[in-house]
C-alpha positions as CSV (number, residue, x, y, z in Angstrom):
1,M,0.0,0.0,0.0
2,T,1.2,3.5,-0.7
3,A,0.2,7.1,0.2
4,V,1.5,10.6,-0.4
5,M,1.4,13.4,2.1
6,V,1.6,16.9,0.6
7,A,3.1,19.8,2.5
8,D,1.2,23.0,3.1
9,P,3.7,25.5,4.3
10,Q,1.1,28.2,4.8
11,R,-0.8,26.1,7.3
12,N,2.3,24.3,8.5
13,I,0.9,20.8,8.0
14,L,1.4,17.6,6.0
15,Q,-2.0,16.5,4.5
16,M,-2.7,12.9,3.5
17,S,-3.8,12.8,-0.2
18,P,-7.1,11.2,-1.3
19,G,-6.8,7.5,-1.9
20,A,-4.1,7.0,0.7
21,F,-3.6,3.3,1.5
22,G,-6.9,2.6,-0.3
23,A,-8.9,4.3,2.5
24,P,-12.1,6.3,1.9
25,G,-11.7,10.0,1.2
26,E,-12.9,11.2,4.6
27,V,-10.4,8.9,6.4
28,A,-7.5,10.3,4.3
29,A,-8.6,13.8,4.8
30,S,-8.7,13.3,8.6
31,H,-4.9,12.7,8.7
32,Q,-2.9,15.9,9.1
33,V,0.5,16.3,10.8
34,N,1.9,19.5,12.1
35,L,5.2,20.2,10.4
36,F,6.8,21.1,13.8
37,D,5.5,18.1,15.7
38,P,8.6,16.7,17.4
39,N,6.9,13.3,18.1
40,S,5.9,12.7,14.4
41,N,8.0,10.5,12.2
42,S,6.4,12.1,9.1
43,A,7.3,15.6,10.3
44,R,10.9,14.5,11.0
45,V,11.3,12.9,7.6
46,Y,10.0,16.0,5.8
47,N,12.1,18.5,7.8
48,T,15.4,16.5,7.8
49,G,15.1,14.9,4.4
50,Q,16.1,11.5,5.9
51,P,13.9,8.4,5.3
52,Y,12.5,6.3,8.0
53,I,11.6,2.6,8.4
54,S,9.2,1.1,11.0
55,N,8.8,-2.6,10.9
56,D,6.5,-2.6,14.0
57,S,4.2,0.3,13.4
58,A,1.8,-0.6,16.2
59,R,4.5,0.0,18.8
60,D,6.2,3.0,17.1
61,P,5.6,6.1,19.2
62,G,6.2,8.3,16.1
63,I,3.1,6.9,14.4
64,R,-0.3,7.7,15.8
65,K,-2.0,4.5,17.0
66,S,-5.4,5.6,15.8
67,Y,-4.1,5.9,12.2
68,V,-2.2,2.6,12.5
69,D,-5.6,1.0,13.2
70,I,-7.7,2.9,10.7
71,F,-5.3,2.4,7.8
72,G,-4.3,-1.1,8.8
73,I,-0.6,-0.3,8.9
74,E,1.8,-3.0,10.1
75,R,5.1,-1.9,8.6
76,L,5.9,1.5,7.1
77,M,8.7,3.1,5.1
78,S,8.6,6.9,4.7
79,V,10.7,8.7,2.0
80,P,11.0,12.5,1.6
81,L,9.7,14.0,-1.7
82,H,11.8,17.1,-2.2
83,R,9.6,20.3,-1.7
84,I,6.5,18.3,-2.1
85,G,6.0,16.1,1.0
86,L,6.7,12.5,1.5
87,L,5.9,9.0,0.2
88,H,4.6,6.2,2.5
89,I,5.0,2.6,1.5
90,A,3.2,0.1,3.9
91,N,2.8,-3.5,4.7
92,K,5.5,-5.2,2.7
93,P,5.2,-9.0,3.3
94,E,8.7,-9.1,4.7
95,P,10.4,-6.4,6.9
96,F,11.7,-3.4,5.0
97,N,15.5,-3.3,4.6
98,L,18.2,-0.9,3.3
99,D,17.8,-2.2,-0.2
100,D,14.1,-1.2,-0.2
101,L,15.2,2.2,1.1
102,E,17.8,2.7,-1.6
103,R,15.3,1.8,-4.4
104,A,12.6,4.1,-2.9
105,M,15.1,7.0,-2.5
106,A,16.2,6.5,-6.2
107,L,12.6,6.8,-7.3
108,A,11.6,9.6,-5.0
109,P,12.8,12.5,-7.3
110,R,10.7,11.2,-10.2
111,I,7.7,10.7,-7.9
112,A,8.1,14.2,-6.6
113,N,8.2,15.6,-10.1
114,I,5.1,13.6,-11.0
115,V,3.2,14.8,-7.9
116,E,4.2,18.4,-8.5
117,L,3.2,18.3,-12.2
118,A,-0.1,16.6,-11.4
119,T,-0.9,19.1,-8.7
120,T,0.0,22.0,-11.0
121,L,-2.2,20.6,-13.8
122,L,-5.1,20.0,-11.5
123,R,-4.9,23.6,-10.2
124,L,-4.7,25.0,-13.7
125,R,-7.6,22.9,-14.9
126,R,-9.7,23.9,-11.9
127,Q,-8.9,27.5,-12.5
128,Q,-9.9,27.2,-16.2
129,R,-13.1,25.6,-15.2
130,L,-13.9,28.3,-12.7
131,E,-13.2,30.9,-15.3
132,G,-15.5,29.2,-17.8
133,I,-18.3,28.9,-15.3
134,L,-18.1,32.6,-14.4
135,A,-17.9,33.6,-18.0
136,D,-21.1,31.7,-18.8
137,V,-22.8,33.4,-15.8
138,A,-21.6,36.8,-17.1
139,V,-23.0,36.1,-20.5
140,S,-26.3,35.0,-19.0
141,V,-26.5,38.2,-17.0
142,A,-25.7,40.4,-20.0
143,S,-28.3,38.7,-22.1
144,G,-31.0,39.4,-19.5
145,A,-31.7,35.7,-18.7
146,G,-33.8,35.0,-15.6
147,V,-31.7,34.6,-12.4
148,Q,-33.1,31.1,-11.6
149,S,-32.4,29.8,-15.1
150,F,-28.6,30.1,-14.8
151,L,-27.8,30.6,-11.1
152,V,-28.7,27.2,-9.9
153,P,-26.8,25.3,-12.6
154,A,-23.8,27.7,-12.0
155,L,-23.9,26.9,-8.3
156,E,-24.0,23.1,-9.1
157,E,-21.0,23.4,-11.4
158,L,-19.0,25.6,-8.9
159,C,-19.8,23.2,-6.2
160,E,-18.1,20.4,-8.1
161,A,-15.2,22.6,-9.4
162,T,-14.3,23.8,-5.9
163,D,-14.9,20.4,-4.3
164,A,-17.4,22.0,-2.0
165,N,-20.3,20.1,-0.4
166,L,-22.6,23.1,-0.2
167,L,-22.9,26.4,-2.1
168,A,-25.7,28.7,-1.2
169,I,-26.8,32.2,-2.0
170,V,-28.8,33.3,1.1
171,P,-30.9,36.5,0.3
172,D,-31.9,38.6,3.3
173,E,-35.6,38.3,2.5
174,A,-36.1,35.2,0.5
175,P,-35.4,31.4,0.6
176,A,-31.8,30.3,-0.1
177,I,-30.7,29.1,-3.5
178,M,-28.5,26.0,-2.9
179,A,-26.4,23.4,-4.6
180,R,-25.4,20.3,-2.7
181,R,-22.7,17.7,-3.4
182,G,-22.0,14.5,-1.5
183,I,-23.3,13.8,2.0
184,L,-23.5,16.6,4.6
185,Q,-23.3,15.8,8.3
186,D,-26.4,16.3,10.4
187,G,-26.9,20.0,11.2
188,D,-24.2,21.3,8.8
189,E,-26.6,22.8,6.3
190,A,-28.7,24.5,9.0
191,T,-25.5,25.9,10.6
192,V,-24.2,27.3,7.3
193,L,-27.6,28.9,6.5
194,E,-27.9,30.4,10.0
195,E,-24.4,31.8,9.8
196,A,-25.0,33.3,6.4
197,G,-28.2,34.9,7.5
198,G,-26.4,36.6,10.4
199,N,-24.5,39.0,8.0
200,P,-21.0,37.5,8.6
201,G,-19.3,39.8,6.1
202,V,-16.3,38.3,4.4
203,R,-15.3,35.4,6.6
204,A,-13.4,32.1,6.3
205,Y,-12.7,29.5,8.9
206,V,-11.3,26.0,9.1
207,V,-12.0,23.3,11.7
208,G,-9.3,20.7,11.5
209,P,-9.7,17.0,12.1
210,R,-10.3,16.1,15.8
211,K,-9.9,12.4,15.5
212,A,-9.2,9.6,13.0
213,G,-12.0,9.5,10.5
214,D,-13.1,13.1,11.1
215,P,-12.1,15.1,8.0
216,G,-12.9,18.5,9.6
217,Q,-14.7,21.3,7.7
218,A,-14.1,24.6,6.1
219,A,-16.4,27.5,5.2
220,F,-16.2,30.8,3.3
221,Y,-18.8,33.6,3.4
222,V,-18.9,36.7,1.2
223,P,-21.7,39.4,1.1
224,V,-23.8,39.9,-2.0
225,R,-24.0,43.7,-2.5
226,L,-25.5,46.0,-5.0
227,G,-23.8,49.3,-4.4
228,H,-24.2,50.0,-0.7
229,Q,-27.2,47.8,-0.4
230,R,-26.7,44.3,1.0
231,L,-28.8,41.7,-0.7
232,G,-27.6,38.6,1.1
233,T,-24.6,36.3,1.5
234,L,-22.9,33.7,-0.6
235,A,-21.8,30.7,1.5
236,A,-19.4,27.9,0.6
237,F,-18.9,24.8,2.8
238,R,-16.6,21.9,2.5
239,C,-16.7,18.7,4.6
240,R,-13.0,18.7,4.9
241,G,-10.5,20.7,6.9
242,E,-8.9,22.3,3.9
243,P,-9.5,26.0,3.4
244,F,-10.8,27.4,0.1
245,A,-7.8,28.4,-1.9
246,Q,-7.2,32.0,-2.9
247,A,-8.3,31.4,-6.5
248,E,-11.5,29.7,-5.2
249,R,-12.3,32.6,-2.9
250,R,-11.8,35.1,-5.8
251,S,-14.1,33.1,-7.9
252,L,-16.8,33.0,-5.2
253,M,-16.5,36.7,-4.7
254,R,-16.9,37.3,-8.4
255,L,-20.0,35.0,-8.4
256,A,-21.4,37.1,-5.5
257,N,-20.9,40.3,-7.6
258,L,-22.5,38.7,-10.7
259,A,-25.4,37.5,-8.6
260,A,-26.0,41.1,-7.4
261,L,-25.6,42.4,-11.0
262,A,-28.1,39.7,-12.2
263,R,-30.6,40.9,-9.6
264,A,-30.2,44.5,-10.7
265,T,-30.6,43.4,-14.4
266,E,-33.7,41.5,-13.5
267,R,-35.2,44.5,-11.8
268,Y,-34.3,46.7,-14.8
269,Q,-36.0,44.2,-17.1
270,E,-39.1,44.2,-14.9
271,Q,-39.2,48.0,-14.9
272,R,-38.8,48.1,-18.7
273,S,-41.6,45.6,-19.1
274,E,-43.8,47.6,-16.9
275,L,-43.1,50.8,-18.8
276,A,-43.8,49.0,-22.1
277,R,-47.1,47.8,-20.7
278,L,-48.0,51.3,-19.6
279,Q,-47.1,52.8,-23.0
280,E,-49.2,50.1,-24.8
281,R,-52.1,50.9,-22.5
282,Q,-51.8,54.6,-23.3
283,R,-51.5,53.9,-27.1
284,I,-54.7,51.8,-27.0
285,A,-56.5,54.5,-25.0
286,D,-55.4,57.1,-27.5
287,D,-56.6,55.0,-30.5
288,L,-60.0,54.4,-28.8
289,H,-60.4,58.1,-28.1
290,D,-59.2,59.4,-31.5
291,D,-61.1,56.8,-33.6
292,V,-63.8,54.8,-32.0
293,A,-65.1,57.4,-29.6
294,Q,-65.2,60.0,-32.3
295,I,-67.1,57.7,-34.7
296,L,-69.7,56.9,-32.0
297,F,-70.1,60.6,-31.2
298,A,-70.5,61.4,-35.0
299,A,-73.1,58.7,-35.2
300,Q,-75.1,60.2,-32.3
301,I,-75.1,63.6,-34.0
302,S,-76.3,62.0,-37.3
303,L,-79.2,60.3,-35.5
304,D,-80.0,63.5,-33.6
305,A,-80.3,65.2,-37.0
306,I,-82.6,62.5,-38.3
307,L,-84.8,62.7,-35.3
308,Q,-85.4,66.5,-35.9
309,R,-87.1,65.8,-39.3
310,D,-90.8,66.4,-39.3
311,E,-91.7,63.7,-41.8
312,L,-90.4,61.0,-39.6
313,D,-93.1,58.5,-38.5
314,D,-93.4,57.4,-34.9
315,S,-92.1,53.8,-35.4
316,A,-89.0,55.0,-37.2
317,A,-88.4,57.7,-34.6
318,E,-88.7,55.1,-31.8
319,A,-86.2,52.7,-33.6
320,I,-83.7,55.5,-34.2
321,A,-84.0,56.6,-30.5
322,R,-83.3,53.1,-29.4
323,A,-80.2,53.0,-31.7
324,R,-79.1,56.3,-30.3
325,G,-79.4,55.0,-26.8
326,L,-77.3,52.0,-27.7
327,L,-74.7,54.3,-29.2
328,I,-74.7,56.4,-26.0
329,R,-74.2,53.2,-23.9
330,G,-71.4,52.1,-26.2
331,D,-69.8,55.6,-26.0
332,T,-70.0,55.5,-22.2
333,A,-68.4,52.0,-22.1
334,I,-65.6,53.1,-24.5
335,R,-64.8,56.2,-22.4
336,T,-64.8,54.1,-19.2
337,V,-62.2,51.8,-20.9
338,I,-60.2,54.8,-22.0
339,H,-60.2,56.1,-18.5
340,R,-59.0,52.8,-17.0
341,L,-56.3,52.4,-19.6
342,S,-55.1,56.0,-19.1
343,T,-54.9,55.6,-15.3
344,P,-51.7,53.8,-14.2
345,P,-52.5,50.5,-12.3
346,A,-52.6,50.9,-8.5
347,A,-49.2,50.4,-6.9
348,D,-48.6,46.9,-5.5
349,I,-48.9,46.2,-1.8
350,S,-45.2,46.4,-1.1
351,T,-44.9,49.8,-2.8
352,R,-47.8,51.1,-0.8
353,L,-46.3,49.8,2.4
354,S,-43.0,51.4,1.5
355,S,-44.7,54.7,1.1
356,V,-46.4,54.4,4.5
357,V,-43.1,53.5,6.2
358,S,-41.4,56.5,4.6
359,S,-44.2,58.8,5.6
360,V,-44.2,57.7,9.2
361,E,-40.4,57.9,9.4
362,D,-40.5,61.5,8.1
363,E,-43.4,62.5,10.3
364,F,-42.1,61.0,13.6
365,G,-38.4,60.8,13.0
366,M,-38.3,57.0,13.7
367,V,-36.6,54.2,11.9
368,V,-38.6,51.3,10.6
369,S,-37.1,48.0,9.4
370,M,-39.1,46.7,6.5
371,Q,-39.0,43.0,5.5
372,I,-41.0,41.9,2.4
373,A,-40.8,38.2,1.6
374,Q,-39.6,37.7,-2.0
375,D,-42.8,35.9,-3.1
376,A,-45.2,38.3,-1.4
377,P,-45.5,41.0,-4.1
378,M,-46.0,38.4,-6.8
379,L,-48.6,36.3,-4.9
380,A,-50.4,39.5,-3.9
381,R,-50.4,41.1,-7.3
382,H,-54.1,40.5,-7.8
383,L,-55.1,41.4,-4.2
384,P,-58.4,43.3,-4.4
385,R,-58.1,47.0,-3.5
386,P,-60.3,46.7,-0.4
387,K,-58.0,44.1,1.1
388,S,-54.9,46.0,0.2
389,D,-56.4,49.2,1.7
390,A,-57.1,47.3,4.9
391,L,-53.5,46.1,5.3
392,V,-52.1,49.5,4.5
393,K,-54.4,51.1,7.1
394,V,-53.3,48.5,9.7
395,A,-49.7,49.3,8.9
396,R,-50.0,53.0,9.2
397,E,-52.1,52.9,12.4
398,S,-49.7,50.4,14.0
399,L,-46.6,52.4,13.1
400,V,-48.1,55.7,14.3
401,N,-49.2,54.0,17.5
402,A,-45.6,52.7,18.1
403,A,-44.2,56.1,17.3
404,K,-46.5,57.7,19.9
405,H,-46.5,55.2,22.7
406,A,-43.6,52.7,22.5
407,G,-40.8,55.2,23.2
408,P,-37.3,54.7,21.7
409,C,-37.4,51.2,20.3
410,D,-36.8,49.0,17.2
411,V,-39.8,48.7,14.9
412,V,-40.1,46.0,12.2
413,L,-42.8,45.7,9.5
414,T,-43.0,42.4,7.7
415,L,-45.1,41.1,4.9
416,E,-45.1,37.4,4.2
417,V,-47.1,34.5,2.7
418,P,-47.0,31.7,5.4
419,T,-49.4,29.6,3.3
420,P,-50.3,29.9,-0.4
421,D,-53.8,31.3,0.5
422,R,-53.0,33.9,3.1
423,L,-51.1,37.2,3.2
424,V,-49.9,38.3,6.6
425,L,-48.7,41.8,7.8
426,T,-46.9,42.1,11.1
427,V,-45.8,45.3,12.9
428,A,-43.7,44.6,16.0
429,D,-41.9,46.9,18.4
430,D,-39.8,46.2,21.5
431,G,-40.8,49.5,23.2
432,C,-42.3,50.1,26.7
433,G,-45.6,51.5,25.6
434,R,-48.9,49.5,25.4
435,V,-52.3,49.8,23.9
436,D,-54.9,47.5,25.4
437,D,-57.3,45.5,23.3
438,G,-60.6,47.0,24.4
439,G,-62.2,50.0,26.0
440,A,-63.7,53.2,24.7
441,P,-60.3,55.1,24.3
442,H,-59.3,52.5,21.8
443,H,-61.9,52.9,19.1
444,G,-59.1,52.9,16.4
445,L,-58.1,49.3,17.2
446,A,-61.8,48.2,17.1
447,S,-62.2,50.0,13.8
448,L,-59.1,48.2,12.3
449,R,-60.4,44.9,13.5
450,R,-63.8,45.6,11.8
451,I,-62.2,46.7,8.6
452,V,-60.0,43.6,8.4
453,S,-62.9,41.3,9.4
454,E,-65.0,42.7,6.5
455,Q,-62.3,41.4,4.1
456,G,-62.4,37.9,5.6
457,G,-59.3,38.5,7.6
458,T,-58.2,38.6,11.3
459,L,-56.4,41.1,13.4
460,R,-54.4,40.1,16.5
461,V,-52.6,42.2,19.1
462,V,-50.1,40.6,21.4
463,H,-48.1,42.4,24.2
464,G,-44.8,41.0,25.5
465,P,-44.4,40.4,29.2
466,H,-41.6,42.9,29.4
467,G,-43.0,45.4,26.9
468,G,-43.3,45.5,23.2
469,T,-46.4,45.0,20.9
470,R,-47.0,42.8,17.9
471,V,-49.9,43.6,15.6
472,T,-50.7,40.9,13.1
473,A,-53.2,41.2,10.3
474,G,-54.0,38.4,7.8
475,V,-56.2,38.4,4.8
476,P,-57.1,35.5,2.4
477,L,-55.6,35.5,-1.1
478,D,-57.7,34.7,-4.1
479,S,-56.9,31.1,-4.8
480,Q,-58.4,31.2,-8.4
481,R,-56.1,34.1,-9.3
482,L,-53.1,32.4,-7.6
483,S,-53.4,29.5,-10.0
484,A,-53.9,31.7,-13.0
């Protein structure tokens, strides 16, 4: 059996390479030796350049007993590989001797060159692949492709190219976009997502192996920013105590920048589409006004002129009057359509809530944190105006109440869709003020409850034991329109 340990001078360790002694990858990854460990035969061979033979490895204090057992080593010969690391040869049927040592030392320079060349080629190929993946992402962003259409495949490819077990883009106000590879330990994914959601900034850490068979772990976090606005965090996780290399970190940072640019491009495309829709509505309204409405008006005038004739009999006059009435109804309907087309569609619920938040902030000098779930605006796009009005009214009244009674505190407004058929607004503060649920002085709260109830919704007010108030209003979404 053979194995190669590769030196990492930056981390001051010797790392066992994959496939060592035919063991599984996580077992090989768990074997690291400190370059300055005075009790390690491997460190001594690397630092002195002198080979070493152990024909009774189980009793050799320079070889860790746990690795003797896990690799099944009985006899071991270690030979230095200049600048690279060292070569282990294990379990020769007969004891190792000086002839074995001479032959191994003669081959060592060639083996060192092969290992160095293979390592260099692997690094270059990995770098080329990373560049290719990022180039494809950049092309997709420039072409205006949807984020979901290329981001998930890119994460999957990068996950393999960086030998990561998990890559995730964790937006601040939306579900994470993830790619997984291999098997994650229990709790690893939840830990990574929790750390990414905590705004870690640019952060990297390595947890080394703690015992034989434990490969350790490594993680890297980088924020996804659009200008000065933080959109989320890109997280990379590896079930091995090997840090992400500088080239890998650079690639992940570039991906974070491209993800932010993709989101900005997507927003721009949405705005362009909305503008195009508004322009088309206005064009249709203009055509109806300039052509159809004028024709109907001219027809009415013509019928009025006919009705003024003295020789017109009663039956004909009655028929013409009916036709004129139909023309008037048609003209009214056309002008109603023109008015609707000319009037911009009502702002969506998130835009209206943003206006309320800005207004309250300006009026009372308070800061409100606004958190809109990514799917909320889309799912609520057909929300009837009365339901939208009810939620906006609850938001304003609750924010004003917090500003007046809660004192200095943190105020958070959230809009989410906990179930596909329900939209929920929450306004929470951690202040000292309190507004009770009933009583004559609190007519405003009773009015809000009635307004929400009329729309099939519910309103709930909860007070914390040590202060703070949470107002929650939920209204049903139109299931038929949701499926449209």
